[in-house]
PQR file of N, CA, C, O and H, with PARSE charges and radii, in Angstrom:
ATOM      1  N   MET A   1       0.796  -1.202   0.000 -0.4000 1.5000
ATOM      2  CA  MET A   1       0.000   0.000   0.000 -0.0000 2.0000
ATOM      3  C   MET A   1       0.843   1.274   0.000  0.5500 1.7000
ATOM      4  O   MET A   1       0.328   2.329  -0.367 -0.5500 1.4000
ATOM      5  N   PRO A   2       2.108   1.222   0.393 -0.5600 1.5000
ATOM      6  CA  PRO A   2       2.888   2.461   0.373  0.2800 2.0000
ATOM      7  C   PRO A   2       3.013   3.052  -1.032  0.5500 1.7000
ATOM      8  O   PRO A   2       3.256   4.251  -1.174 -0.5500 1.4000
ATOM      9  N   ASN A   3       2.851   2.235  -2.064 -0.4000 1.5000
ATOM     10  CA  ASN A   3       2.930   2.745  -3.433 -0.0000 2.0000
ATOM     11  C   ASN A   3       1.754   3.650  -3.770  0.5500 1.7000
ATOM     12  O   ASN A   3       1.842   4.443  -4.707 -0.5500 1.4000
ATOM     13  H   ASN A   3       2.654   1.261  -1.949  0.4000 1.0000
ATOM     14  N   LEU A   4       0.660   3.551  -3.030 -0.4000 1.5000
ATOM     15  CA  LEU A   4      -0.526   4.359  -3.303 -0.0000 2.0000
ATOM     16  C   LEU A   4      -0.510   5.699  -2.569  0.5500 1.7000
ATOM     17  O   LEU A   4      -1.301   6.586  -2.891 -0.5500 1.4000
ATOM     18  H   LEU A   4       0.589   2.907  -2.269  0.4000 1.0000
ATOM     19  N   LYS A   5       0.366   5.854  -1.600 -0.4000 1.5000
ATOM     20  CA  LYS A   5       0.400   7.099  -0.824 -0.0000 2.0000
ATOM     21  C   LYS A   5       0.604   8.339  -1.685  0.5500 1.7000
ATOM     22  O   LYS A   5      -0.048   9.353  -1.435 -0.5500 1.4000
ATOM     23  H   LYS A   5       1.009   5.134  -1.338  0.4000 1.0000
ATOM     24  N   PRO A   6       1.490   8.305  -2.703 -0.5600 1.5000
ATOM     25  CA  PRO A   6       1.622   9.507  -3.533  0.2800 2.0000
ATOM     26  C   PRO A   6       0.315   9.891  -4.239  0.5500 1.7000
ATOM     27  O   PRO A   6       0.046  11.077  -4.427 -0.5500 1.4000
ATOM     28  N   LEU A   7      -0.484   8.921  -4.623 -0.4000 1.5000
ATOM     29  CA  LEU A   7      -1.764   9.217  -5.280 -0.0000 2.0000
ATOM     30  C   LEU A   7      -2.747   9.834  -4.302  0.5500 1.7000
ATOM     31  O   LEU A   7      -3.346  10.869  -4.597 -0.5500 1.4000
ATOM     32  H   LEU A   7      -0.265   7.958  -4.470  0.4000 1.0000
ATOM     33  N   VAL A   8      -2.920   9.218  -3.149 -0.4000 1.5000
ATOM     34  CA  VAL A   8      -3.967   9.678  -2.233 -0.0000 2.0000
ATOM     35  C   VAL A   8      -3.576  10.940  -1.467  0.5500 1.7000
ATOM     36  O   VAL A   8      -4.449  11.624  -0.933 -0.5500 1.4000
ATOM     37  H   VAL A   8      -2.434   8.378  -2.910  0.4000 1.0000
ATOM     38  N   ASN A   9      -2.294  11.261  -1.402 -0.4000 1.5000
ATOM     39  CA  ASN A   9      -1.864  12.443  -0.661 -0.0000 2.0000
ATOM     40  C   ASN A   9      -1.586  13.645  -1.558  0.5500 1.7000
ATOM     41  O   ASN A   9      -1.329  14.736  -1.050 -0.5500 1.4000
ATOM     42  H   ASN A   9      -1.585  10.705  -1.836  0.4000 1.0000
ATOM     43  N   ASN A  10      -1.630  13.477  -2.860 -0.4000 1.5000
ATOM     44  CA  ASN A  10      -1.499  14.589  -3.800 -0.0000 2.0000
ATOM     45  C   ASN A  10      -2.914  15.070  -4.108  0.5500 1.7000
ATOM     46  O   ASN A  10      -3.673  14.377  -4.787 -0.5500 1.4000
ATOM     47  H   ASN A  10      -1.838  12.590  -3.273  0.4000 1.0000
ATOM     48  N   VAL A  11      -3.268  16.240  -3.619 -0.4000 1.5000
ATOM     49  CA  VAL A  11      -4.650  16.720  -3.689 -0.0000 2.0000
ATOM     50  C   VAL A  11      -5.147  16.813  -5.129  0.5500 1.7000
ATOM     51  O   VAL A  11      -6.238  16.332  -5.435 -0.5500 1.4000
ATOM     52  H   VAL A  11      -2.652  16.803  -3.068  0.4000 1.0000
ATOM     53  N   ASP A  12      -4.370  17.420  -6.009 -0.4000 1.5000
ATOM     54  CA  ASP A  12      -4.823  17.583  -7.403 -0.0000 2.0000
ATOM     55  C   ASP A  12      -4.997  16.237  -8.085  0.5500 1.7000
ATOM     56  O   ASP A  12      -6.009  15.991  -8.741 -0.5500 1.4000
ATOM     57  H   ASP A  12      -3.484  17.811  -5.761  0.4000 1.0000
ATOM     58  N   LEU A  13      -4.019  15.379  -7.929 -0.4000 1.5000
ATOM     59  CA  LEU A  13      -4.070  14.065  -8.557 -0.0000 2.0000
ATOM     60  C   LEU A  13      -5.230  13.244  -8.007  0.5500 1.7000
ATOM     61  O   LEU A  13      -5.950  12.593  -8.763 -0.5500 1.4000
ATOM     62  H   LEU A  13      -3.197  15.579  -7.396  0.4000 1.0000
ATOM     63  N   TYR A  14      -5.410  13.277  -6.690 -0.4000 1.5000
ATOM     64  CA  TYR A  14      -6.484  12.503  -6.065 -0.0000 2.0000
ATOM     65  C   TYR A  14      -7.858  13.035  -6.476  0.5500 1.7000
ATOM     66  O   TYR A  14      -8.775  12.250  -6.718 -0.5500 1.4000
ATOM     67  H   TYR A  14      -4.826  13.806  -6.075  0.4000 1.0000
ATOM     68  N   ASN A  15      -8.009  14.353  -6.558 -0.4000 1.5000
ATOM     69  CA  ASN A  15      -9.294  14.927  -6.974 -0.0000 2.0000
ATOM     70  C   ASN A  15      -9.632  14.526  -8.404  0.5500 1.7000
ATOM     71  O   ASN A  15     -10.789  14.237  -8.708 -0.5500 1.4000
ATOM     72  H   ASN A  15      -7.264  14.991  -6.362  0.4000 1.0000
ATOM     73  N   ASN A  16      -8.629  14.507  -9.287 -0.4000 1.5000
ATOM     74  CA  ASN A  16      -8.860  14.056 -10.664 -0.0000 2.0000
ATOM     75  C   ASN A  16      -9.262  12.586 -10.686  0.5500 1.7000
ATOM     76  O   ASN A  16     -10.142  12.190 -11.451 -0.5500 1.4000
ATOM     77  H   ASN A  16      -7.689  14.742  -9.040  0.4000 1.0000
ATOM     78  N   PHE A  17      -8.626  11.790  -9.859 -0.4000 1.5000
ATOM     79  CA  PHE A  17      -8.952  10.365  -9.751 -0.0000 2.0000
ATOM     80  C   PHE A  17     -10.398  10.196  -9.287  0.5500 1.7000
ATOM     81  O   PHE A  17     -11.137   9.395  -9.861 -0.5500 1.4000
ATOM     82  H   PHE A  17      -7.911  12.112  -9.238  0.4000 1.0000
ATOM     83  N   ILE A  18     -10.808  10.933  -8.266 -0.4000 1.5000
ATOM     84  CA  ILE A  18     -12.172  10.860  -7.729 -0.0000 2.0000
ATOM     85  C   ILE A  18     -13.179  11.289  -8.800  0.5500 1.7000
ATOM     86  O   ILE A  18     -14.219  10.650  -8.959 -0.5500 1.4000
ATOM     87  H   ILE A  18     -10.208  11.583  -7.800  0.4000 1.0000
ATOM     88  N   ASP A  19     -12.880  12.362  -9.532 -0.4000 1.5000
ATOM     89  CA  ASP A  19     -13.774  12.808 -10.600 -0.0000 2.0000
ATOM     90  C   ASP A  19     -13.952  11.714 -11.648  0.5500 1.7000
ATOM     91  O   ASP A  19     -15.063  11.472 -12.121 -0.5500 1.4000
ATOM     92  H   ASP A  19     -12.035  12.881  -9.402  0.4000 1.0000
ATOM     93  N   TYR A  20     -12.861  11.060 -12.005 -0.4000 1.5000
ATOM     94  CA  TYR A  20     -12.931   9.983 -12.998 -0.0000 2.0000
ATOM     95  C   TYR A  20     -13.789   8.827 -12.478  0.5500 1.7000
ATOM     96  O   TYR A  20     -14.646   8.320 -13.201 -0.5500 1.4000
ATOM     97  H   TYR A  20     -11.959  11.256 -11.621  0.4000 1.0000
ATOM     98  N   ILE A  21     -13.567   8.415 -11.249 -0.4000 1.5000
ATOM     99  CA  ILE A  21     -14.331   7.303 -10.672 -0.0000 2.0000
ATOM    100  C   ILE A  21     -15.819   7.655 -10.605  0.5500 1.7000
ATOM    101  O   ILE A  21     -16.669   6.822 -10.921 -0.5500 1.4000
ATOM    102  H   ILE A  21     -12.870   8.827 -10.662  0.4000 1.0000
ATOM    103  N   GLU A  22     -16.132   8.886 -10.195 -0.4000 1.5000
ATOM    104  CA  GLU A  22     -17.536   9.289 -10.118 -0.0000 2.0000
ATOM    105  C   GLU A  22     -18.190   9.310 -11.499  0.5500 1.7000
ATOM    106  O   GLU A  22     -19.361   8.954 -11.634 -0.5500 1.4000
ATOM    107  H   GLU A  22     -15.441   9.562  -9.938  0.4000 1.0000
ATOM    108  N   SER A  23     -17.448   9.722 -12.522 -0.4000 1.5000
ATOM    109  CA  SER A  23     -18.023   9.708 -13.867 -0.0000 2.0000
ATOM    110  C   SER A  23     -18.252   8.271 -14.341  0.5500 1.7000
ATOM    111  O   SER A  23     -19.233   7.995 -15.032 -0.5500 1.4000
ATOM    112  H   SER A  23     -16.497  10.011 -12.413  0.4000 1.0000
ATOM    113  N   GLN A  24     -17.361   7.365 -13.977 -0.4000 1.5000
ATOM    114  CA  GLN A  24     -17.530   5.956 -14.341 -0.0000 2.0000
ATOM    115  C   GLN A  24     -18.744   5.356 -13.626  0.5500 1.7000
ATOM    116  O   GLN A  24     -19.454   4.529 -14.199 -0.5500 1.4000
ATOM    117  H   GLN A  24     -16.564   7.588 -13.416  0.4000 1.0000
ATOM    118  N   ILE A  25     -18.982   5.763 -12.392 -0.4000 1.5000
ATOM    119  CA  ILE A  25     -20.163   5.285 -11.659 -0.0000 2.0000
ATOM    120  C   ILE A  25     -21.437   5.743 -12.367  0.5500 1.7000
ATOM    121  O   ILE A  25     -22.377   4.962 -12.517 -0.5500 1.4000
ATOM    122  H   ILE A  25     -18.406   6.435 -11.926  0.4000 1.0000
ATOM    123  N   LYS A  26     -21.473   7.000 -12.801 -0.4000 1.5000
ATOM    124  CA  LYS A  26     -22.656   7.514 -13.501 -0.0000 2.0000
ATOM    125  C   LYS A  26     -22.904   6.752 -14.794  0.5500 1.7000
ATOM    126  O   LYS A  26     -24.044   6.413 -15.112 -0.5500 1.4000
ATOM    127  H   LYS A  26     -20.709   7.634 -12.679  0.4000 1.0000
ATOM    128  N   ILE A  27     -21.840   6.482 -15.539 -0.4000 1.5000
ATOM    129  CA  ILE A  27     -21.977   5.731 -16.790 -0.0000 2.0000
ATOM    130  C   ILE A  27     -22.503   4.330 -16.513  0.5500 1.7000
ATOM    131  O   ILE A  27     -23.378   3.832 -17.220 -0.5500 1.4000
ATOM    132  H   ILE A  27     -20.913   6.757 -15.281  0.4000 1.0000
ATOM    133  N   THR A  28     -21.960   3.702 -15.479 -0.4000 1.5000
ATOM    134  CA  THR A  28     -22.378   2.343 -15.133 -0.0000 2.0000
ATOM    135  C   THR A  28     -23.817   2.327 -14.643  0.5500 1.7000
ATOM    136  O   THR A  28     -24.554   1.384 -14.929 -0.5500 1.4000
ATOM    137  H   THR A  28     -21.249   4.106 -14.904  0.4000 1.0000
ATOM    138  N   GLN A  29     -24.232   3.360 -13.905 -0.4000 1.5000
ATOM    139  CA  GLN A  29     -25.620   3.435 -13.441 -0.0000 2.0000
ATOM    140  C   GLN A  29     -26.586   3.561 -14.622  0.5500 1.7000
ATOM    141  O   GLN A  29     -27.673   2.983 -14.603 -0.5500 1.4000
ATOM    142  H   GLN A  29     -23.633   4.126 -13.673  0.4000 1.0000
ATOM    143  N   ARG A  30     -26.186   4.316 -15.646 -0.4000 1.5000
ATOM    144  CA  ARG A  30     -27.022   4.410 -16.843 -0.0000 2.0000
ATOM    145  C   ARG A  30     -27.150   3.049 -17.519  0.5500 1.7000
ATOM    146  O   ARG A  30     -28.228   2.673 -17.981 -0.5500 1.4000
ATOM    147  H   ARG A  30     -25.303   4.785 -15.661  0.4000 1.0000
ATOM    148  N   SER A  31     -26.049   2.320 -17.572 -0.4000 1.5000
ATOM    149  CA  SER A  31     -26.084   0.976 -18.156 -0.0000 2.0000
ATOM    150  C   SER A  31     -26.965   0.056 -17.323  0.5500 1.7000
ATOM    151  O   SER A  31     -27.692  -0.779 -17.860 -0.5500 1.4000
ATOM    152  H   SER A  31     -25.174   2.625 -17.197  0.4000 1.0000
ATOM    153  N   LEU A  32     -26.893   0.217 -16.007 -0.4000 1.5000
ATOM    154  CA  LEU A  32     -27.696  -0.606 -15.107 -0.0000 2.0000
ATOM    155  C   LEU A  32     -29.187  -0.369 -15.345  0.5500 1.7000
ATOM    156  O   LEU A  32     -29.984  -1.307 -15.310 -0.5500 1.4000
ATOM    157  H   LEU A  32     -26.302   0.895 -15.570  0.4000 1.0000
ATOM    158  N   GLU A  33     -29.553   0.873 -15.585 -0.4000 1.5000
ATOM    159  CA  GLU A  33     -30.959   1.192 -15.849 -0.0000 2.0000
ATOM    160  C   GLU A  33     -31.470   0.524 -17.123  0.5500 1.7000
ATOM    161  O   GLU A  33     -32.666   0.271 -17.262 -0.5500 1.4000
ATOM    162  H   GLU A  33     -28.905   1.635 -15.614  0.4000 1.0000
ATOM    163  N   GLN A  34     -30.559   0.240 -18.047 -0.4000 1.5000
ATOM    164  CA  GLN A  34     -30.951  -0.337 -19.326 -0.0000 2.0000
ATOM    165  C   GLN A  34     -30.640  -1.824 -19.434  0.5500 1.7000
ATOM    166  O   GLN A  34     -30.809  -2.419 -20.498 -0.5500 1.4000
ATOM    167  H   GLN A  34     -29.587   0.445 -17.933  0.4000 1.0000
ATOM    168  N   ALA A  35     -30.189  -2.421 -18.347 -0.4000 1.5000
ATOM    169  CA  ALA A  35     -29.825  -3.841 -18.373 -0.0000 2.0000
ATOM    170  C   ALA A  35     -31.064  -4.698 -18.636  0.5500 1.7000
ATOM    171  O   ALA A  35     -32.149  -4.429 -18.120 -0.5500 1.4000
ATOM    172  H   ALA A  35     -30.052  -1.937 -17.483  0.4000 1.0000
ATOM    173  N   HIS A  36     -30.873  -5.736 -19.452 -0.4000 1.5000
ATOM    174  CA  HIS A  36     -31.998  -6.599 -19.824 -0.0000 2.0000
ATOM    175  C   HIS A  36     -32.011  -7.930 -19.089  0.5500 1.7000
ATOM    176  O   HIS A  36     -33.064  -8.554 -18.960 -0.5500 1.4000
ATOM    177  H   HIS A  36     -29.991  -5.955 -19.871  0.4000 1.0000
ATOM    178  N   THR A  37     -30.871  -8.365 -18.612 -0.4000 1.5000
ATOM    179  CA  THR A  37     -30.827  -9.665 -17.946 -0.0000 2.0000
ATOM    180  C   THR A  37     -30.358  -9.503 -16.512  0.5500 1.7000
ATOM    181  O   THR A  37     -29.699  -8.524 -16.162 -0.5500 1.4000
ATOM    182  H   THR A  37     -30.016  -7.857 -18.717  0.4000 1.0000
ATOM    183  N   LEU A  38     -30.709 -10.472 -15.697 -0.4000 1.5000
ATOM    184  CA  LEU A  38     -30.297 -10.466 -14.303 -0.0000 2.0000
ATOM    185  C   LEU A  38     -28.780 -10.564 -14.178  0.5500 1.7000
ATOM    186  O   LEU A  38     -28.189  -9.987 -13.265 -0.5500 1.4000
ATOM    187  H   LEU A  38     -31.245 -11.267 -15.981  0.4000 1.0000
ATOM    188  N   VAL A  39     -28.158 -11.289 -15.087 -0.4000 1.5000
ATOM    189  CA  VAL A  39     -26.700 -11.409 -15.080 -0.0000 2.0000
ATOM    190  C   VAL A  39     -26.062 -10.033 -15.291  0.5500 1.7000
ATOM    191  O   VAL A  39     -25.103  -9.680 -14.605 -0.5500 1.4000
ATOM    192  H   VAL A  39     -28.639 -11.758 -15.828  0.4000 1.0000
ATOM    193  N   ASP A  40     -26.589  -9.266 -16.232 -0.4000 1.5000
ATOM    194  CA  ASP A  40     -26.069  -7.915 -16.476 -0.0000 2.0000
ATOM    195  C   ASP A  40     -26.262  -7.019 -15.254  0.5500 1.7000
ATOM    196  O   ASP A  40     -25.372  -6.247 -14.899 -0.5500 1.4000
ATOM    197  H   ASP A  40     -27.368  -9.553 -16.789  0.4000 1.0000
ATOM    198  N   VAL A  41     -27.421  -7.123 -14.616 -0.4000 1.5000
ATOM    199  CA  VAL A  41     -27.703  -6.322 -13.422 -0.0000 2.0000
ATOM    200  C   VAL A  41     -26.674  -6.633 -12.338  0.5500 1.7000
ATOM    201  O   VAL A  41     -26.104  -5.718 -11.744 -0.5500 1.4000
ATOM    202  H   VAL A  41     -28.145  -7.750 -14.904  0.4000 1.0000
ATOM    203  N   HIS A  42     -26.434  -7.907 -12.079 -0.4000 1.5000
ATOM    204  CA  HIS A  42     -25.475  -8.292 -11.043 -0.0000 2.0000
ATOM    205  C   HIS A  42     -24.065  -7.843 -11.391  0.5500 1.7000
ATOM    206  O   HIS A  42     -23.328  -7.374 -10.523 -0.5500 1.4000
ATOM    207  H   HIS A  42     -26.897  -8.651 -12.561  0.4000 1.0000
ATOM    208  N   ARG A  43     -23.688  -7.983 -12.651 -0.4000 1.5000
ATOM    209  CA  ARG A  43     -22.347  -7.580 -13.089 -0.0000 2.0000
ATOM    210  C   ARG A  43     -22.158  -6.076 -12.912  0.5500 1.7000
ATOM    211  O   ARG A  43     -21.118  -5.633 -12.424 -0.5500 1.4000
ATOM    212  H   ARG A  43     -24.286  -8.364 -13.356  0.4000 1.0000
ATOM    213  N   LEU A  44     -23.145  -5.303 -13.301 -0.4000 1.5000
ATOM    214  CA  LEU A  44     -23.051  -3.849 -13.189 -0.0000 2.0000
ATOM    215  C   LEU A  44     -23.092  -3.391 -11.733  0.5500 1.7000
ATOM    216  O   LEU A  44     -22.419  -2.428 -11.367 -0.5500 1.4000
ATOM    217  H   LEU A  44     -23.990  -5.663 -13.697  0.4000 1.0000
ATOM    218  N   GLN A  45     -23.876  -4.072 -10.906 -0.4000 1.5000
ATOM    219  CA  GLN A  45     -23.887  -3.750  -9.476 -0.0000 2.0000
ATOM    220  C   GLN A  45     -22.509  -4.004  -8.863  0.5500 1.7000
ATOM    221  O   GLN A  45     -22.036  -3.227  -8.034 -0.5500 1.4000
ATOM    222  H   GLN A  45     -24.423  -4.855 -11.203  0.4000 1.0000
ATOM    223  N   GLY A  46     -21.878  -5.092  -9.277 -0.4000 1.5000
ATOM    224  CA  GLY A  46     -20.526  -5.399  -8.792 -0.0000 2.0000
ATOM    225  C   GLY A  46     -19.521  -4.359  -9.244  0.5500 1.7000
ATOM    226  O   GLY A  46     -18.604  -4.010  -8.501 -0.5500 1.4000
ATOM    227  H   GLY A  46     -22.262  -5.723  -9.951  0.4000 1.0000
ATOM    228  N   THR A  47     -19.688  -3.865 -10.455 -0.4000 1.5000
ATOM    229  CA  THR A  47     -18.804  -2.821 -10.967 -0.0000 2.0000
ATOM    230  C   THR A  47     -18.950  -1.540 -10.153  0.5500 1.7000
ATOM    231  O   THR A  47     -17.955  -0.910  -9.798 -0.5500 1.4000
ATOM    232  H   THR A  47     -20.433  -4.149 -11.059  0.4000 1.0000
ATOM    233  N   ILE A  48     -20.176  -1.162  -9.863 -0.4000 1.5000
ATOM    234  CA  ILE A  48     -20.417   0.037  -9.054 -0.0000 2.0000
ATOM    235  C   ILE A  48     -19.849  -0.145  -7.658  0.5500 1.7000
ATOM    236  O   ILE A  48     -19.277   0.791  -7.099 -0.5500 1.4000
ATOM    237  H   ILE A  48     -20.984  -1.675 -10.152  0.4000 1.0000
ATOM    238  N   TYR A  49     -19.997  -1.332  -7.087 -0.4000 1.5000
ATOM    239  CA  TYR A  49     -19.439  -1.605  -5.762 -0.0000 2.0000
ATOM    240  C   TYR A  49     -17.918  -1.420  -5.785  0.5500 1.7000
ATOM    241  O   TYR A  49     -17.351  -0.817  -4.874 -0.5500 1.4000
ATOM    242  H   TYR A  49     -20.461  -2.091  -7.542  0.4000 1.0000
ATOM    243  N   ALA A  50     -17.265  -1.935  -6.819 -0.4000 1.5000
ATOM    244  CA  ALA A  50     -15.808  -1.817  -6.924 -0.0000 2.0000
ATOM    245  C   ALA A  50     -15.391  -0.350  -7.057  0.5500 1.7000
ATOM    246  O   ALA A  50     -14.419   0.077  -6.434 -0.5500 1.4000
ATOM    247  H   ALA A  50     -17.726  -2.425  -7.559  0.4000 1.0000
ATOM    248  N   TYR A  51     -16.120   0.418  -7.862 -0.4000 1.5000
ATOM    249  CA  TYR A  51     -15.811   1.844  -7.993 -0.0000 2.0000
ATOM    250  C   TYR A  51     -15.977   2.565  -6.660  0.5500 1.7000
ATOM    251  O   TYR A  51     -15.163   3.419  -6.310 -0.5500 1.4000
ATOM    252  H   TYR A  51     -16.910   0.071  -8.368  0.4000 1.0000
ATOM    253  N   ARG A  52     -17.017   2.229  -5.922 -0.4000 1.5000
ATOM    254  CA  ARG A  52     -17.235   2.893  -4.630 -0.0000 2.0000
ATOM    255  C   ARG A  52     -16.150   2.532  -3.618  0.5500 1.7000
ATOM    256  O   ARG A  52     -15.800   3.346  -2.762 -0.5500 1.4000
ATOM    257  H   ARG A  52     -17.678   1.535  -6.206  0.4000 1.0000
ATOM    258  N   ARG A  53     -15.623   1.326  -3.714 -0.4000 1.5000
ATOM    259  CA  ARG A  53     -14.491   0.950  -2.854 -0.0000 2.0000
ATOM    260  C   ARG A  53     -13.271   1.803  -3.193  0.5500 1.7000
ATOM    261  O   ARG A  53     -12.505   2.180  -2.307 -0.5500 1.4000
ATOM    262  H   ARG A  53     -15.907   0.666  -4.408  0.4000 1.0000
ATOM    263  N   LEU A  54     -13.095   2.103  -4.474 -0.4000 1.5000
ATOM    264  CA  LEU A  54     -11.977   2.964  -4.874 -0.0000 2.0000
ATOM    265  C   LEU A  54     -12.138   4.379  -4.326  0.5500 1.7000
ATOM    266  O   LEU A  54     -11.146   5.054  -4.054 -0.5500 1.4000
ATOM    267  H   LEU A  54     -13.717   1.797  -5.194  0.4000 1.0000
ATOM    268  N   LEU A  55     -13.378   4.830  -4.163 -0.4000 1.5000
ATOM    269  CA  LEU A  55     -13.610   6.152  -3.583 -0.0000 2.0000
ATOM    270  C   LEU A  55     -13.132   6.216  -2.134  0.5500 1.7000
ATOM    271  O   LEU A  55     -12.842   7.298  -1.624 -0.5500 1.4000
ATOM    272  H   LEU A  55     -14.184   4.282  -4.384  0.4000 1.0000
ATOM    273  N   LYS A  56     -13.050   5.078  -1.477 -0.4000 1.5000
ATOM    274  CA  LYS A  56     -12.621   5.026  -0.080 -0.0000 2.0000
ATOM    275  C   LYS A  56     -11.136   4.668   0.054  0.5500 1.7000
ATOM    276  O   LYS A  56     -10.667   4.356   1.149 -0.5500 1.4000
ATOM    277  H   LYS A  56     -13.285   4.199  -1.891  0.4000 1.0000
ATOM    278  N   MET A  57     -10.408   4.714  -1.054 -0.4000 1.5000
ATOM    279  CA  MET A  57      -9.018   4.293  -1.039 -0.0000 2.0000
ATOM    280  C   MET A  57      -8.157   5.130  -0.088  0.5500 1.7000
ATOM    281  O   MET A  57      -7.258   4.590   0.557 -0.5500 1.4000
ATOM    282  H   MET A  57     -10.790   4.968  -1.943  0.4000 1.0000
ATOM    283  N   ARG A  58      -8.413   6.425   0.009 -0.4000 1.5000
ATOM    284  CA  ARG A  58      -7.604   7.274   0.891 -0.0000 2.0000
ATOM    285  C   ARG A  58      -7.669   6.772   2.336  0.5500 1.7000
ATOM    286  O   ARG A  58      -6.647   6.695   3.017 -0.5500 1.4000
ATOM    287  H   ARG A  58      -9.144   6.864  -0.514  0.4000 1.0000
ATOM    288  N   GLU A  59      -8.870   6.432   2.795 -0.4000 1.5000
ATOM    289  CA  GLU A  59      -9.019   5.895   4.150 -0.0000 2.0000
ATOM    290  C   GLU A  59      -8.277   4.576   4.305  0.5500 1.7000
ATOM    291  O   GLU A  59      -7.634   4.334   5.327 -0.5500 1.4000
ATOM    292  H   GLU A  59      -9.701   6.494   2.242  0.4000 1.0000
ATOM    293  N   ASP A  60      -8.368   3.723   3.287 -0.4000 1.5000
ATOM    294  CA  ASP A  60      -7.709   2.424   3.357 -0.0000 2.0000
ATOM    295  C   ASP A  60      -6.192   2.570   3.421  0.5500 1.7000
ATOM    296  O   ASP A  60      -5.520   1.822   4.130 -0.5500 1.4000
ATOM    297  H   ASP A  60      -8.890   3.919   2.458  0.4000 1.0000
ATOM    298  N   VAL A  61      -5.660   3.533   2.681 -0.4000 1.5000
ATOM    299  CA  VAL A  61      -4.203   3.702   2.627 -0.0000 2.0000
ATOM    300  C   VAL A  61      -3.680   4.450   3.848  0.5500 1.7000
ATOM    301  O   VAL A  61      -2.694   4.036   4.457 -0.5500 1.4000
ATOM    302  H   VAL A  61      -6.206   4.141   2.105  0.4000 1.0000
ATOM    303  N   ASN A  62      -4.338   5.546   4.205 -0.4000 1.5000
ATOM    304  CA  ASN A  62      -3.853   6.391   5.312 -0.0000 2.0000
ATOM    305  C   ASN A  62      -4.440   6.021   6.663  0.5500 1.7000
ATOM    306  O   ASN A  62      -3.976   6.518   7.689 -0.5500 1.4000
ATOM    307  H   ASN A  62      -5.139   5.882   3.710  0.4000 1.0000
ATOM    308  N   GLY A  63      -5.434   5.173   6.687 -0.4000 1.5000
ATOM    309  CA  GLY A  63      -6.115   4.851   7.936 -0.0000 2.0000
ATOM    310  C   GLY A  63      -7.206   5.878   8.185  0.5500 1.7000
ATOM    311  O   GLY A  63      -7.230   6.936   7.557 -0.5500 1.4000
ATOM    312  H   GLY A  63      -5.811   4.769   5.854  0.4000 1.0000
ATOM    313  N   PRO A  64      -8.107   5.562   9.103 -0.5600 1.5000
ATOM    314  CA  PRO A  64      -9.205   6.503   9.378  0.2800 2.0000
ATOM    315  C   PRO A  64      -8.673   7.782   9.992  0.5500 1.7000
ATOM    316  O   PRO A  64      -7.685   7.774  10.727 -0.5500 1.4000
ATOM    317  N   GLU A  65      -9.350   8.890   9.677 -0.4000 1.5000
ATOM    318  CA  GLU A  65      -8.950  10.162  10.264 -0.0000 2.0000
ATOM    319  C   GLU A  65      -9.324  10.175  11.733  0.5500 1.7000
ATOM    320  O   GLU A  65     -10.364   9.639  12.115 -0.5500 1.4000
ATOM    321  H   GLU A  65     -10.152   8.896   9.080  0.4000 1.0000
ATOM    322  N   PRO A  66      -8.491  10.779  12.555 -0.5600 1.5000
ATOM    323  CA  PRO A  66      -8.809  10.804  13.985  0.2800 2.0000
ATOM    324  C   PRO A  66     -10.076  11.635  14.236  0.5500 1.7000
ATOM    325  O   PRO A  66     -10.359  12.612  13.543 -0.5500 1.4000
ATOM    326  N   ILE A  67     -10.804  11.212  15.232 -0.4000 1.5000
ATOM    327  CA  ILE A  67     -12.031  11.910  15.608 -0.0000 2.0000
ATOM    328  C   ILE A  67     -11.646  13.193  16.343  0.5500 1.7000
ATOM    329  O   ILE A  67     -10.885  13.170  17.310 -0.5500 1.4000
ATOM    330  H   ILE A  67     -10.574  10.419  15.796  0.4000 1.0000
ATOM    331  N   LYS A  68     -12.190  14.309  15.861 -0.4000 1.5000
ATOM    332  CA  LYS A  68     -11.885  15.597  16.476 -0.0000 2.0000
ATOM    333  C   LYS A  68     -12.888  15.863  17.575  0.5500 1.7000
ATOM    334  O   LYS A  68     -14.098  15.817  17.351 -0.5500 1.4000
ATOM    335  H   LYS A  68     -12.808  14.327  15.076  0.4000 1.0000
ATOM    336  N   THR A  69     -12.389  16.138  18.747 -0.4000 1.5000
ATOM    337  CA  THR A  69     -13.269  16.463  19.870 -0.0000 2.0000
ATOM    338  C   THR A  69     -13.048  17.922  20.230  0.5500 1.7000
ATOM    339  O   THR A  69     -11.937  18.440  20.118 -0.5500 1.4000
ATOM    340  H   THR A  69     -11.406  16.176  18.928  0.4000 1.0000
ATOM    341  N   SER A  70     -14.093  18.566  20.654 -0.4000 1.5000
ATOM    342  CA  SER A  70     -13.957  19.978  21.056 -0.0000 2.0000
ATOM    343  C   SER A  70     -13.835  20.028  22.563  0.5500 1.7000
ATOM    344  O   SER A  70     -14.680  19.522  23.302 -0.5500 1.4000
ATOM    345  H   SER A  70     -14.996  18.146  20.745  0.4000 1.0000
ATOM    346  N   ARG A  71     -12.769  20.646  22.985 -0.4000 1.5000
ATOM    347  CA  ARG A  71     -12.542  20.810  24.431 -0.0000 2.0000
ATOM    348  C   ARG A  71     -12.108  22.201  24.720  0.5500 1.7000
ATOM    349  O   ARG A  71     -11.866  22.545  25.877 -0.5500 1.4000
ATOM    350  H   ARG A  71     -12.083  21.057  22.384  0.4000 1.0000
TER
END
């Protein structure tokens, strides 16, 4: 996972990555709406799940952000 740190910690690069993933999710959702078979529906749902996991990559690589408490 250390190889992914430059991607998730570079704000510009990571934002471009997130924009790309979100656009792919929208495209896949459109395909899902037009799916004709149950196999296609399941395949497209799995694709969307994988894309959404990529959206959480920063947390996976850097760990969860600490909880901020007000004192």
